[in-house]
Structure formats: C-alpha cells, structure tokens
LOLO-199658 format. One record per residue (C-alpha): residue number from 0; residue in one letter; x, y, z. Coordinates in Angstrom, 2 decimals. Layout:
// LOLO-199658
<bami pos="NUM" code="A" px="X" py="Y" pz="Z"/>
...
END
This chain:
// LOLO-199658
<bami pos="0" code="M" px="107.68" py="130.77" pz="90.77"/>
<bami pos="1" code="K" px="104.04" py="130.18" pz="91.59"/>
<bami pos="2" code="T" px="101.62" py="131.87" pz="89.17"/>
<bami pos="3" code="D" px="98.33" py="133.28" pz="90.41"/>
<bami pos="4" code="V" px="95.81" py="132.15" pz="87.86"/>
<bami pos="5" code="S" px="93.35" py="134.87" pz="89.05"/>
<bami pos="6" code="E" px="95.71" py="137.47" pz="87.61"/>
<bami pos="7" code="R" px="95.48" py="136.08" pz="84.09"/>
<bami pos="8" code="P" px="93.04" py="137.70" pz="81.69"/>
<bami pos="9" code="A" px="89.79" py="135.82" pz="81.39"/>
<bami pos="10" code="A" px="88.75" py="134.43" pz="78.00"/>
<bami pos="11" code="G" px="86.53" py="137.08" pz="76.39"/>
<bami pos="12" code="V" px="85.51" py="137.96" pz="72.89"/>
<bami pos="13" code="E" px="88.90" py="136.90" pz="71.63"/>
<bami pos="14" code="G" px="88.27" py="133.48" pz="73.25"/>
<bami pos="15" code="V" px="91.83" py="132.49" pz="74.07"/>
<bami pos="16" code="L" px="94.18" py="132.24" pz="77.06"/>
<bami pos="17" code="P" px="97.64" py="133.56" pz="76.43"/>
<bami pos="18" code="D" px="99.44" py="130.52" pz="77.89"/>
<bami pos="19" code="A" px="99.12" py="127.57" pz="75.42"/>
<bami pos="20" code="R" px="100.22" py="125.14" pz="78.10"/>
<bami pos="21" code="V" px="97.42" py="126.11" pz="80.43"/>
<bami pos="22" code="R" px="95.02" py="125.83" pz="77.56"/>
<bami pos="23" code="M" px="96.23" py="122.25" pz="76.86"/>
<bami pos="24" code="L" px="95.85" py="121.32" pz="80.55"/>
<bami pos="25" code="V" px="92.28" py="122.68" pz="80.72"/>
<bami pos="26" code="V" px="91.33" py="120.69" pz="77.59"/>
<bami pos="27" code="A" px="92.98" py="117.52" pz="78.92"/>
<bami pos="28" code="A" px="91.17" py="117.91" pz="82.28"/>
<bami pos="29" code="F" px="87.86" py="118.35" pz="80.47"/>
<bami pos="30" code="L" px="88.39" py="115.28" pz="78.33"/>
<bami pos="31" code="A" px="89.45" py="113.19" pz="81.37"/>
<bami pos="32" code="A" px="86.38" py="114.23" pz="83.35"/>
<bami pos="33" code="A" px="84.14" py="113.37" pz="80.38"/>
<bami pos="34" code="A" px="85.78" py="109.98" pz="80.02"/>
<bami pos="35" code="L" px="85.20" py="109.24" pz="83.73"/>
<bami pos="36" code="I" px="81.56" py="110.13" pz="83.41"/>
<bami pos="37" code="L" px="81.14" py="107.99" pz="80.31"/>
<bami pos="38" code="L" px="82.84" py="105.04" pz="82.01"/>
<bami pos="39" code="G" px="80.74" py="105.39" pz="85.17"/>
<bami pos="40" code="V" px="83.72" py="106.02" pz="87.36"/>
<bami pos="41" code="P" px="82.52" py="107.70" pz="90.65"/>
<bami pos="42" code="S" px="83.62" py="111.29" pz="91.28"/>
<bami pos="43" code="P" px="85.48" py="112.00" pz="94.58"/>
<bami pos="44" code="S" px="82.24" py="113.23" pz="96.18"/>
<bami pos="45" code="H" px="80.42" py="110.09" pz="95.16"/>
<bami pos="46" code="A" px="83.29" py="107.89" pz="96.28"/>
<bami pos="47" code="Q" px="82.85" py="109.20" pz="99.83"/>
<bami pos="48" code="E" px="79.31" py="107.72" pz="99.81"/>
<bami pos="49" code="L" px="80.50" py="104.17" pz="98.95"/>
<bami pos="50" code="A" px="80.18" py="101.43" pz="101.50"/>
<bami pos="51" code="W" px="82.46" py="101.28" pz="104.48"/>
<bami pos="52" code="G" px="83.07" py="98.25" pz="106.70"/>
<bami pos="53" code="L" px="82.82" py="94.68" pz="105.48"/>
<bami pos="54" code="T" px="80.77" py="95.71" pz="102.46"/>
<bami pos="55" code="A" px="83.75" py="97.79" pz="101.24"/>
<bami pos="56" code="I" px="84.88" py="94.42" pz="99.82"/>
<bami pos="57" code="P" px="83.41" py="94.08" pz="96.32"/>
<bami pos="58" code="G" px="81.18" py="91.03" pz="96.07"/>
<bami pos="59" code="L" px="80.15" py="90.87" pz="99.74"/>
<bami pos="60" code="K" px="76.80" py="91.78" pz="101.17"/>
<bami pos="61" code="V" px="75.69" py="91.94" pz="104.81"/>
<bami pos="62" code="G" px="72.16" py="91.44" pz="106.15"/>
<bami pos="63" code="H" px="70.71" py="91.46" pz="109.65"/>
<bami pos="64" code="F" px="67.44" py="90.21" pz="111.03"/>
<bami pos="65" code="T" px="66.51" py="91.04" pz="114.61"/>
<bami pos="66" code="L" px="63.68" py="89.26" pz="116.35"/>
<bami pos="67" code="S" px="61.10" py="91.50" pz="118.09"/>
<bami pos="68" code="E" px="59.98" py="88.98" pz="120.78"/>
<bami pos="69" code="R" px="63.36" py="88.92" pz="122.56"/>
<bami pos="70" code="P" px="66.75" py="90.61" pz="121.95"/>
<bami pos="71" code="T" px="68.33" py="88.12" pz="119.54"/>
<bami pos="72" code="G" px="68.87" py="87.67" pz="115.82"/>
<bami pos="73" code="C" px="71.31" py="86.71" pz="113.14"/>
<bami pos="74" code="T" px="73.74" py="88.40" pz="110.75"/>
<bami pos="75" code="V" px="74.50" py="87.00" pz="107.30"/>
<bami pos="76" code="V" px="77.56" py="87.72" pz="105.10"/>
<bami pos="77" code="L" px="76.83" py="86.71" pz="101.47"/>
<bami pos="78" code="A" px="79.52" py="85.94" pz="98.96"/>
<bami pos="79" code="E" px="77.25" py="85.00" pz="96.07"/>
<bami pos="80" code="G" px="80.13" py="84.84" pz="93.60"/>
<bami pos="81" code="G" px="82.05" py="82.56" pz="95.91"/>
<bami pos="82" code="A" px="85.04" py="83.34" pz="98.10"/>
<bami pos="83" code="V" px="87.97" py="81.38" pz="99.50"/>
<bami pos="84" code="G" px="87.45" py="80.84" pz="103.19"/>
<bami pos="85" code="G" px="89.37" py="80.09" pz="106.34"/>
<bami pos="86" code="V" px="88.56" py="79.92" pz="110.09"/>
<bami pos="87" code="D" px="90.27" py="80.01" pz="113.44"/>
<bami pos="88" code="V" px="88.53" py="78.80" pz="116.63"/>
<bami pos="89" code="R" px="90.16" py="79.68" pz="119.91"/>
<bami pos="90" code="G" px="87.37" py="79.78" pz="122.45"/>
<bami pos="91" code="G" px="86.84" py="76.75" pz="124.70"/>
<bami pos="92" code="A" px="83.08" py="76.50" pz="124.01"/>
<bami pos="93" code="P" px="82.39" py="77.11" pz="120.35"/>
<bami pos="94" code="G" px="79.23" py="76.47" pz="118.45"/>
<bami pos="95" code="T" px="79.96" py="76.20" pz="114.74"/>
<bami pos="96" code="R" px="78.82" py="74.83" pz="111.36"/>
<bami pos="97" code="E" px="81.00" py="73.44" pz="108.54"/>
<bami pos="98" code="T" px="84.31" py="74.63" pz="109.92"/>
<bami pos="99" code="A" px="85.96" py="71.28" pz="109.01"/>
<bami pos="100" code="L" px="85.18" py="72.12" pz="105.38"/>
<bami pos="101" code="L" px="87.45" py="75.18" pz="105.65"/>
<bami pos="102" code="D" px="90.53" py="73.04" pz="106.55"/>
<bami pos="103" code="P" px="93.07" py="73.64" pz="103.75"/>
<bami pos="104" code="V" px="93.46" py="69.91" pz="103.17"/>
<bami pos="105" code="N" px="89.79" py="69.52" pz="102.30"/>
<bami pos="106" code="T" px="88.32" py="69.68" pz="98.77"/>
<bami pos="107" code="V" px="85.80" py="72.50" pz="98.46"/>
<bami pos="108" code="Q" px="87.51" py="75.77" pz="97.67"/>
<bami pos="109" code="E" px="84.63" py="78.22" pz="97.95"/>
<bami pos="110" code="V" px="82.21" py="79.63" pz="100.48"/>
<bami pos="111" code="H" px="78.94" py="81.40" pz="99.61"/>
<bami pos="112" code="A" px="77.84" py="82.69" pz="103.05"/>
<bami pos="113" code="V" px="78.89" py="83.05" pz="106.67"/>
<bami pos="114" code="V" px="76.15" py="83.13" pz="109.31"/>
<bami pos="115" code="L" px="76.65" py="84.73" pz="112.73"/>
<bami pos="116" code="S" px="73.72" py="84.01" pz="115.09"/>
<bami pos="117" code="G" px="72.44" py="84.35" pz="118.58"/>
<bami pos="118" code="G" px="70.52" py="81.54" pz="120.20"/>
<bami pos="119" code="S" px="73.39" py="79.26" pz="121.15"/>
<bami pos="120" code="A" px="73.25" py="75.87" pz="119.44"/>
<bami pos="121" code="F" px="69.64" py="76.47" pz="118.46"/>
<bami pos="122" code="G" px="70.81" py="79.42" pz="116.34"/>
<bami pos="123" code="L" px="72.81" py="77.12" pz="114.05"/>
<bami pos="124" code="D" px="69.53" py="76.45" pz="112.32"/>
<bami pos="125" code="A" px="69.63" py="79.99" pz="110.89"/>
<bami pos="126" code="A" px="72.13" py="78.71" pz="108.30"/>
<bami pos="127" code="S" px="69.49" py="76.43" pz="106.84"/>
<bami pos="128" code="G" px="67.49" py="79.46" pz="105.80"/>
<bami pos="129" code="V" px="70.55" py="80.93" pz="104.08"/>
<bami pos="130" code="V" px="71.07" py="77.64" pz="102.21"/>
<bami pos="131" code="R" px="67.49" py="77.85" pz="101.02"/>
<bami pos="132" code="Y" px="67.89" py="81.45" pz="99.91"/>
<bami pos="133" code="L" px="70.99" py="80.56" pz="97.86"/>
<bami pos="134" code="D" px="69.47" py="77.41" pz="96.50"/>
<bami pos="135" code="E" px="66.48" py="79.39" pz="95.14"/>
<bami pos="136" code="R" px="68.97" py="81.50" pz="93.21"/>
<bami pos="137" code="D" px="71.01" py="78.56" pz="91.99"/>
<bami pos="138" code="I" px="74.11" py="79.66" pz="93.89"/>
<bami pos="139" code="G" px="76.48" py="77.02" pz="95.21"/>
<bami pos="140" code="Y" px="79.33" py="74.58" pz="94.63"/>
<bami pos="141" code="R" px="78.64" py="72.56" pz="91.51"/>
<bami pos="142" code="V" px="78.33" py="68.79" pz="91.98"/>
<bami pos="143" code="G" px="77.29" py="67.35" pz="88.70"/>
<bami pos="144" code="Q" px="74.04" py="69.13" pz="87.71"/>
<bami pos="145" code="I" px="73.38" py="70.35" pz="91.25"/>
<bami pos="146" code="R" px="74.67" py="73.45" pz="93.04"/>
<bami pos="147" code="V" px="75.17" py="73.01" pz="96.78"/>
<bami pos="148" code="P" px="75.39" py="76.28" pz="98.73"/>
<bami pos="149" code="I" px="78.37" py="76.30" pz="101.08"/>
<bami pos="150" code="V" px="77.29" py="78.06" pz="104.25"/>
<bami pos="151" code="V" px="79.50" py="78.19" pz="107.36"/>
<bami pos="152" code="G" px="78.69" py="79.80" pz="110.69"/>
<bami pos="153" code="A" px="79.02" py="80.23" pz="114.38"/>
<bami pos="154" code="V" px="76.69" py="81.10" pz="117.26"/>
<bami pos="155" code="L" px="76.81" py="83.02" pz="120.51"/>
<bami pos="156" code="Y" px="74.90" py="82.52" pz="123.69"/>
<bami pos="157" code="D" px="72.26" py="85.10" pz="124.48"/>
<bami pos="158" code="L" px="69.46" py="82.92" pz="125.88"/>
<bami pos="159" code="S" px="69.66" py="84.57" pz="129.36"/>
<bami pos="160" code="V" px="68.79" py="88.03" pz="127.86"/>
<bami pos="161" code="G" px="65.13" py="88.86" pz="127.74"/>
<bami pos="162" code="D" px="62.08" py="87.02" pz="129.04"/>
<bami pos="163" code="D" px="61.77" py="83.90" pz="126.94"/>
<bami pos="164" code="P" px="64.82" py="81.72" pz="126.09"/>
<bami pos="165" code="R" px="62.59" py="79.71" pz="123.75"/>
<bami pos="166" code="V" px="62.74" py="82.61" pz="121.34"/>
<bami pos="167" code="R" px="65.84" py="82.06" pz="119.20"/>
<bami pos="168" code="P" px="66.92" py="82.48" pz="115.62"/>
<bami pos="169" code="G" px="65.83" py="79.76" pz="113.22"/>
<bami pos="170" code="A" px="65.85" py="79.07" pz="109.53"/>
<bami pos="171" code="D" px="63.34" py="81.86" pz="108.86"/>
<bami pos="172" code="C" px="65.66" py="84.37" pz="110.56"/>
<bami pos="173" code="G" px="68.53" py="83.33" pz="108.34"/>
<bami pos="174" code="Y" px="66.38" py="83.53" pz="105.22"/>
<bami pos="175" code="R" px="65.17" py="87.02" pz="106.11"/>
<bami pos="176" code="A" px="68.67" py="88.25" pz="106.89"/>
<bami pos="177" code="A" px="69.87" py="86.96" pz="103.51"/>
<bami pos="178" code="T" px="66.91" py="88.61" pz="101.79"/>
<bami pos="179" code="H" px="67.82" py="91.94" pz="103.48"/>
<bami pos="180" code="A" px="71.50" py="91.59" pz="102.62"/>
<bami pos="181" code="S" px="72.98" py="94.64" pz="100.88"/>
<bami pos="182" code="S" px="76.29" py="96.04" pz="99.69"/>
<bami pos="183" code="E" px="75.58" py="99.24" pz="101.56"/>
<bami pos="184" code="T" px="77.33" py="100.06" pz="104.84"/>
<bami pos="185" code="S" px="76.07" py="97.66" pz="107.52"/>
<bami pos="186" code="A" px="74.11" py="98.75" pz="110.61"/>
<bami pos="187" code="E" px="75.93" py="98.43" pz="113.98"/>
<bami pos="188" code="G" px="74.98" py="98.03" pz="117.62"/>
<bami pos="189" code="N" px="71.83" py="96.18" pz="118.72"/>
<bami pos="190" code="V" px="71.15" py="94.43" pz="115.39"/>
<bami pos="191" code="G" px="71.25" py="90.87" pz="114.16"/>
<bami pos="192" code="A" px="73.60" py="88.58" pz="116.08"/>
<bami pos="193" code="G" px="74.42" py="91.51" pz="118.38"/>
<bami pos="194" code="A" px="70.85" py="92.18" pz="119.52"/>
<bami pos="195" code="G" px="71.24" py="90.10" pz="122.71"/>
<bami pos="196" code="A" px="75.00" py="90.28" pz="123.04"/>
<bami pos="197" code="T" px="76.50" py="91.28" pz="126.39"/>
<bami pos="198" code="V" px="80.00" py="91.81" pz="127.76"/>
<bami pos="199" code="G" px="81.78" py="91.91" pz="131.13"/>
<bami pos="200" code="K" px="80.41" py="88.83" pz="132.82"/>
<bami pos="201" code="L" px="83.29" py="87.85" pz="135.17"/>
<bami pos="202" code="R" px="81.13" py="88.86" pz="138.15"/>
<bami pos="203" code="G" px="77.92" py="87.49" pz="136.73"/>
<bami pos="204" code="M" px="75.17" py="88.81" pz="134.47"/>
<bami pos="205" code="A" px="73.94" py="91.30" pz="137.14"/>
<bami pos="206" code="R" px="77.05" py="93.43" pz="136.51"/>
<bami pos="207" code="A" px="77.32" py="92.91" pz="132.69"/>
<bami pos="208" code="M" px="76.83" py="95.49" pz="129.93"/>
<bami pos="209" code="K" px="75.52" py="95.54" pz="126.39"/>
<bami pos="210" code="G" px="77.55" py="94.26" pz="123.48"/>
<bami pos="211" code="G" px="76.65" py="94.46" pz="119.83"/>
<bami pos="212" code="V" px="77.73" py="94.29" pz="116.20"/>
<bami pos="213" code="G" px="80.55" py="96.42" pz="114.77"/>
<bami pos="214" code="T" px="82.31" py="96.67" pz="111.37"/>
<bami pos="215" code="A" px="85.46" py="98.41" pz="110.08"/>
<bami pos="216" code="S" px="87.58" py="98.60" pz="106.89"/>
<bami pos="217" code="I" px="90.71" py="100.06" pz="105.42"/>
<bami pos="218" code="T" px="91.74" py="100.55" pz="101.77"/>
<bami pos="219" code="L" px="95.39" py="101.11" pz="100.84"/>
<bami pos="220" code="D" px="96.65" py="103.20" pz="97.90"/>
<bami pos="221" code="S" px="97.27" py="99.92" pz="96.07"/>
<bami pos="222" code="G" px="93.56" py="99.11" pz="96.18"/>
<bami pos="223" code="L" px="94.00" py="96.31" pz="98.79"/>
<bami pos="224" code="T" px="90.96" py="96.38" pz="101.09"/>
<bami pos="225" code="V" px="90.71" py="94.56" pz="104.40"/>
<bami pos="226" code="A" px="87.56" py="94.61" pz="106.59"/>
<bami pos="227" code="A" px="85.91" py="93.00" pz="109.55"/>
<bami pos="228" code="I" px="82.48" py="92.51" pz="111.11"/>
<bami pos="229" code="V" px="81.99" py="91.12" pz="114.59"/>
<bami pos="230" code="A" px="79.29" py="90.30" pz="117.14"/>
<bami pos="231" code="V" px="80.74" py="91.02" pz="120.57"/>
<bami pos="232" code="N" px="79.40" py="88.85" pz="123.39"/>
<bami pos="233" code="A" px="82.53" py="88.47" pz="125.50"/>
<bami pos="234" code="V" px="82.94" py="87.31" pz="129.07"/>
<bami pos="235" code="G" px="85.70" py="89.91" pz="129.39"/>
<bami pos="236" code="D" px="86.00" py="93.66" pz="129.31"/>
<bami pos="237" code="I" px="86.33" py="95.68" pz="126.09"/>
<bami pos="238" code="I" px="89.53" py="97.78" pz="125.99"/>
<bami pos="239" code="D" px="90.31" py="100.55" pz="123.55"/>
<bami pos="240" code="P" px="93.82" py="99.71" pz="122.23"/>
<bami pos="241" code="A" px="94.47" py="103.37" pz="121.47"/>
<bami pos="242" code="T" px="94.21" py="104.40" pz="125.12"/>
<bami pos="243" code="G" px="94.37" py="101.17" pz="127.15"/>
<bami pos="244" code="S" px="91.14" py="102.21" pz="128.86"/>
<bami pos="245" code="V" px="88.16" py="99.95" pz="129.56"/>
<bami pos="246" code="I" px="85.13" py="101.26" pz="127.61"/>
<bami pos="247" code="A" px="82.65" py="98.46" pz="128.55"/>
<bami pos="248" code="G" px="82.75" py="95.48" pz="130.88"/>
<bami pos="249" code="V" px="82.25" py="94.43" pz="134.50"/>
<bami pos="250" code="R" px="80.48" py="97.16" pz="136.41"/>
<bami pos="251" code="T" px="81.28" py="98.23" pz="139.95"/>
<bami pos="252" code="T" px="79.09" py="97.04" pz="142.81"/>
<bami pos="253" code="D" px="76.84" py="100.07" pz="142.51"/>
<bami pos="254" code="G" px="76.48" py="99.46" pz="138.80"/>
<bami pos="255" code="R" px="77.50" py="102.92" pz="137.81"/>
<bami pos="256" code="G" px="81.17" py="102.52" pz="137.01"/>
<bami pos="257" code="L" px="83.65" py="100.09" pz="135.45"/>
<bami pos="258" code="A" px="85.40" py="97.67" pz="137.80"/>
<bami pos="259" code="D" px="88.21" py="96.70" pz="135.35"/>
<bami pos="260" code="A" px="88.53" py="92.96" pz="134.88"/>
<bami pos="261" code="R" px="92.32" py="93.29" pz="134.84"/>
<bami pos="262" code="R" px="92.28" py="94.45" pz="138.43"/>
<bami pos="263" code="L" px="89.65" py="91.94" pz="139.50"/>
<bami pos="264" code="L" px="91.71" py="89.01" pz="138.13"/>
<bami pos="265" code="R" px="94.89" py="90.23" pz="139.90"/>
<bami pos="266" code="E" px="92.93" py="90.56" pz="143.12"/>
<bami pos="267" code="G" px="91.65" py="86.98" pz="142.71"/>
<bami pos="268" code="S" px="88.05" py="88.24" pz="143.03"/>
<bami pos="269" code="S" px="86.58" py="87.14" pz="139.68"/>
<bami pos="270" code="N" px="84.38" py="84.09" pz="139.08"/>
<bami pos="271" code="E" px="84.93" py="81.27" pz="136.58"/>
<bami pos="272" code="P" px="82.70" py="82.20" pz="133.63"/>
<bami pos="273" code="Q" px="79.80" py="79.93" pz="132.77"/>
<bami pos="274" code="S" px="80.95" py="77.65" pz="129.96"/>
<bami pos="275" code="G" px="79.35" py="78.39" pz="126.61"/>
<bami pos="276" code="A" px="77.51" py="81.47" pz="127.84"/>
<bami pos="277" code="N" px="79.62" py="83.97" pz="125.97"/>
<bami pos="278" code="T" px="81.53" py="84.11" pz="122.64"/>
<bami pos="279" code="T" px="82.74" py="86.75" pz="120.19"/>
<bami pos="280" code="I" px="82.26" py="85.69" pz="116.55"/>
<bami pos="281" code="G" px="83.22" py="87.53" pz="113.40"/>
<bami pos="282" code="V" px="84.39" py="87.66" pz="109.80"/>
<bami pos="283" code="V" px="87.47" py="89.33" pz="108.29"/>
<bami pos="284" code="A" px="87.66" py="89.73" pz="104.52"/>
<bami pos="285" code="T" px="89.88" py="91.03" pz="101.74"/>
<bami pos="286" code="N" px="89.64" py="91.66" pz="98.03"/>
<bami pos="287" code="A" px="93.03" py="89.93" pz="97.54"/>
<bami pos="288" code="T" px="93.51" py="86.46" pz="96.11"/>
<bami pos="289" code="L" px="94.36" py="83.93" pz="98.77"/>
<bami pos="290" code="T" px="94.58" py="80.13" pz="99.05"/>
<bami pos="291" code="K" px="92.64" py="78.38" pz="101.77"/>
<bami pos="292" code="A" px="95.89" py="77.98" pz="103.77"/>
<bami pos="293" code="E" px="96.55" py="81.74" pz="103.44"/>
<bami pos="294" code="A" px="92.95" py="82.56" pz="104.40"/>
<bami pos="295" code="T" px="93.36" py="80.41" pz="107.47"/>
<bami pos="296" code="K" px="96.52" py="82.31" pz="108.44"/>
<bami pos="297" code="V" px="94.67" py="85.59" pz="108.04"/>
<bami pos="298" code="A" px="91.93" py="84.30" pz="110.38"/>
<bami pos="299" code="Q" px="94.55" py="83.31" pz="112.92"/>
<bami pos="300" code="M" px="96.24" py="86.71" pz="112.75"/>
<bami pos="301" code="A" px="92.91" py="88.47" pz="113.05"/>
<bami pos="302" code="Q" px="92.41" py="86.79" pz="116.48"/>
<bami pos="303" code="D" px="95.23" py="89.13" pz="117.69"/>
<bami pos="304" code="G" px="92.83" py="92.02" pz="117.21"/>
<bami pos="305" code="L" px="90.29" py="90.24" pz="119.39"/>
<bami pos="306" code="A" px="92.92" py="89.69" pz="122.08"/>
<bami pos="307" code="R" px="93.96" py="93.34" pz="122.01"/>
<bami pos="308" code="T" px="90.47" py="94.56" pz="122.78"/>
<bami pos="309" code="I" px="88.94" py="91.79" pz="124.96"/>
<bami pos="310" code="Y" px="90.31" py="90.93" pz="128.37"/>
<bami pos="311" code="P" px="90.41" py="88.02" pz="129.05"/>
<bami pos="312" code="A" px="89.92" py="86.47" pz="125.61"/>
<bami pos="313" code="H" px="89.70" py="82.88" pz="124.41"/>
<bami pos="314" code="T" px="88.64" py="81.55" pz="127.84"/>
<bami pos="315" code="P" px="87.00" py="78.21" pz="128.53"/>
<bami pos="316" code="G" px="83.69" py="80.01" pz="128.74"/>
<bami pos="317" code="D" px="84.02" py="81.72" pz="125.32"/>
<bami pos="318" code="G" px="83.57" py="80.25" pz="121.86"/>
<bami pos="319" code="D" px="85.63" py="82.86" pz="120.08"/>
<bami pos="320" code="T" px="85.63" py="82.15" pz="116.34"/>
<bami pos="321" code="V" px="86.89" py="84.19" pz="113.41"/>
<bami pos="322" code="F" px="86.18" py="83.37" pz="109.75"/>
<bami pos="323" code="S" px="88.09" py="84.86" pz="106.82"/>
<bami pos="324" code="L" px="87.02" py="85.43" pz="103.17"/>
<bami pos="325" code="A" px="89.04" py="86.40" pz="100.13"/>
<bami pos="326" code="T" px="87.11" py="87.48" pz="97.06"/>
<bami pos="327" code="G" px="90.08" py="87.76" pz="94.71"/>
<bami pos="328" code="T" px="88.84" py="90.88" pz="92.87"/>
<bami pos="329" code="L" px="92.09" py="92.79" pz="93.42"/>
<bami pos="330" code="S" px="94.47" py="92.66" pz="90.49"/>
<bami pos="331" code="G" px="98.00" py="91.78" pz="91.45"/>
<bami pos="332" code="A" px="99.47" py="90.04" pz="94.48"/>
<bami pos="333" code="A" px="99.24" py="91.16" pz="98.08"/>
<bami pos="334" code="S" px="101.27" py="90.25" pz="101.13"/>
<bami pos="335" code="V" px="99.58" py="87.77" pz="103.45"/>
<bami pos="336" code="S" px="101.47" py="89.28" pz="106.35"/>
<bami pos="337" code="T" px="100.09" py="92.68" pz="105.50"/>
<bami pos="338" code="I" px="96.56" py="91.38" pz="105.10"/>
<bami pos="339" code="G" px="96.70" py="89.51" pz="108.41"/>
<bami pos="340" code="A" px="98.09" py="92.49" pz="110.29"/>
<bami pos="341" code="L" px="95.42" py="94.77" pz="108.86"/>
<bami pos="342" code="A" px="92.74" py="92.13" pz="109.64"/>
<bami pos="343" code="A" px="93.81" py="92.25" pz="113.30"/>
<bami pos="344" code="D" px="93.57" py="95.99" pz="113.25"/>
<bami pos="345" code="M" px="90.12" py="96.02" pz="111.65"/>
<bami pos="346" code="M" px="88.92" py="93.28" pz="114.05"/>
<bami pos="347" code="A" px="90.04" py="95.44" pz="117.01"/>
<bami pos="348" code="E" px="88.38" py="98.55" pz="115.55"/>
<bami pos="349" code="A" px="85.11" py="96.68" pz="114.81"/>
<bami pos="350" code="I" px="84.95" py="95.38" pz="118.42"/>
<bami pos="351" code="V" px="85.38" py="98.87" pz="119.84"/>
<bami pos="352" code="R" px="82.74" py="100.18" pz="117.46"/>
<bami pos="353" code="A" px="80.37" py="97.37" pz="118.44"/>
<bami pos="354" code="V" px="80.15" py="98.39" pz="122.09"/>
<bami pos="355" code="R" px="80.17" py="102.11" pz="121.32"/>
<bami pos="356" code="A" px="77.30" py="101.72" pz="118.84"/>
<bami pos="357" code="A" px="75.30" py="99.56" pz="121.29"/>
<bami pos="358" code="T" px="72.36" py="101.02" pz="123.22"/>
<bami pos="359" code="G" px="71.28" py="99.85" pz="126.66"/>
<bami pos="360" code="I" px="68.44" py="97.43" pz="127.23"/>
<bami pos="361" code="P" px="66.73" py="96.53" pz="130.57"/>
<bami pos="362" code="G" px="69.46" py="95.21" pz="132.93"/>
<bami pos="363" code="F" px="72.33" py="95.95" pz="130.59"/>
<bami pos="364" code="P" px="73.56" py="99.52" pz="130.17"/>
<bami pos="365" code="A" px="75.68" py="100.48" pz="127.16"/>
<bami pos="366" code="A" px="79.13" py="102.02" pz="127.11"/>
<bami pos="367" code="G" px="77.57" py="105.49" pz="126.71"/>
<bami pos="368" code="D" px="75.62" py="105.05" pz="129.90"/>
<bami pos="369" code="I" px="78.55" py="104.30" pz="132.21"/>
<bami pos="370" code="S" px="81.23" py="106.61" pz="133.57"/>
<bami pos="371" code="A" px="84.73" py="105.12" pz="133.53"/>
<bami pos="372" code="G" px="86.87" py="103.78" pz="136.39"/>
<bami pos="373" code="R" px="85.37" py="103.69" pz="139.86"/>
END
C-alpha cells in the first residue's frame, strides 16, 4: 500500500521519525548527494546544461569563423587528444585533404582535427591554419622528436554567393576557427562552412535556397554517444524523413513555393547540376573505441542519413563527404552496427536542423521564408 509521507509526523523537539527505514533512506540520500558534490558530478539540473550536438562527445571541440566580406567561412572540429578517423566520399566532385591517410591499411592511427570549409579548392588552405594552431600547442602524431598535426578536411563550393568570389577562407580563417573552438554546444545556421551554403539548385541558382550548418547527438543509457555536424550545400532538396515533406530546395517559378525535385526529375524538367558547385560535408563521431576499419564503416553508414534527407544525393555535381571520429572514452565495447545506424540518424537530423536554423540572405530565402508545395 502506498504511504503518504505528508501524513507522517514531522521531526520536532523529539527529533526522530517513527519509521527507522525511512530515516535510513533519508540519511543514505543525504550522504549520496554529498558524495556527488565532492566528486564534482553534475546534478540533473546541471546535466541539462551540458553540450549537445557534436560537442556532446568528450574530447571534441567545434569552432566556426565566418568572413564578413562575403558569406563564407570554415568550421573546425578539434580532437586535441587524438581520435581514430575514417571517411567515405560519395559525391562525384569532391575537394578533400588527407583522405588517403584515413584508409585502414595506412599507418597513422590518429586524427587531431577535421576542417570543413567554403571556398571550393581555395578553402583547403584553411587546414594549414589549423595545423599551425596545433603545432603551437605541440599537438600531433609523434615522429621522432617532432609532433606532426594530422588534419583532414573537405570543402564546398560557395564562390557564386555574394559579390566577390576572390574572398574565400584561407589559413587565417582556419586558425581563428580553431582558436574559437569550444566544447560548448555549436552554433547552427549561417556560420562557418555554412555561411554561403545553398540548396535546391536543379533549376539553377536563381531558384535555390539557403543552406547552413547543423548538429545533432544522442546518448544511450549505456553512455554510448553518437553525434554529427554537417554543412549542407546540396544540389538537391532537403526532405524531413519524419514526414516525407520537402522543407527547402528548388523553388517554384514565382519563387514563393517549393517545386519538389522529386516531381521535377520524374517530369524530365531538371537540369544537369554544375559539376563541383555543390557538396554536403560533415563529421560523425562517437565516444566508443573503434578501429580505422570500423570508423570507415561508420562513415559509410552515416551516408545513409544524407541520402534520406537530400534528394538527389551523391550526384556528379556534388562532392558529398562524411568523416568519422572515435574518441574511445567510453568504457566497454559498443556495437559498430548500432553506432553506424545512429550516425545515419544523427546525420539526417543535423541536415534538417541546418536548413531550419539558416536565415535568408539576398537572393536565397531560408526554409522559414517559403510556404510548402506549390
């Protein structure tokens, strides 16, 4: 029978509760709370304030730097303690740095940063600034007496957004993004590599919309955490997997509605996308321990999340690339199949969040500016 504690006599002058078991529970609860405080374990209210998204993975930091002269920038994921890395490239026009190093057959087993950048091939130079940042802090792969920072990356094309295509992220952009990197929850929308990102370009840039950066994470009861961050610059539409509805993409002729790329393709009325002018690039990560081969498999599985939310995906005009990181801070083993499936889920959620967090810029309205389905 349930006992109403409010009916029990309160401790008064006599200073005791009649039920010894209740008294023992109260004392035990007090001692447990005191122990948590002394150990620095966050209370439930404090736990709600902890980072969400990619920075929910212990040991990872995210930094953005957005150029003011034109909508472009770079996003840096730091793994200063080192992480096992993998990559999967499925777009037909990628721009990448050091992806061969992530092949499981190759020697180096750790990554210290991933750089996602605008600026097309010019933006690859942003990684040089991150290398400098890490080198100044003596972070890297030890080769004799020298530590060599292992920095991988990928770029997206945003040179047609804004007035001056000569403005693009360079080494200074990467250095500043690394300097700003934090373990706090990452900003989303028109920041970093997503500043000049656009989506829905099957009928040309005149009917495209604003893309951006998004992030998402999930933590299971076991402590396993899987997360993603992505810069969405797709040639295709963005579809919410929960509803099957287009939330951003090719606009109607009047520019006020969504044309739906699925219908355009079936009608045969879409154009071949300009090669290299698009690309969705991102990172998935986990606190589990993985080998390079397992991290590569997780990156491959995460591409399913990209395909669920972007239509069409992995085209000849995209450079779709997904990196994966495993920090190994989780005690105990975790299923690679589970991690990969959750990585796909988080990639899909991050892509949806990216376009919903984006704000319109001249010529490119955001999802919040357009009414669905005309």
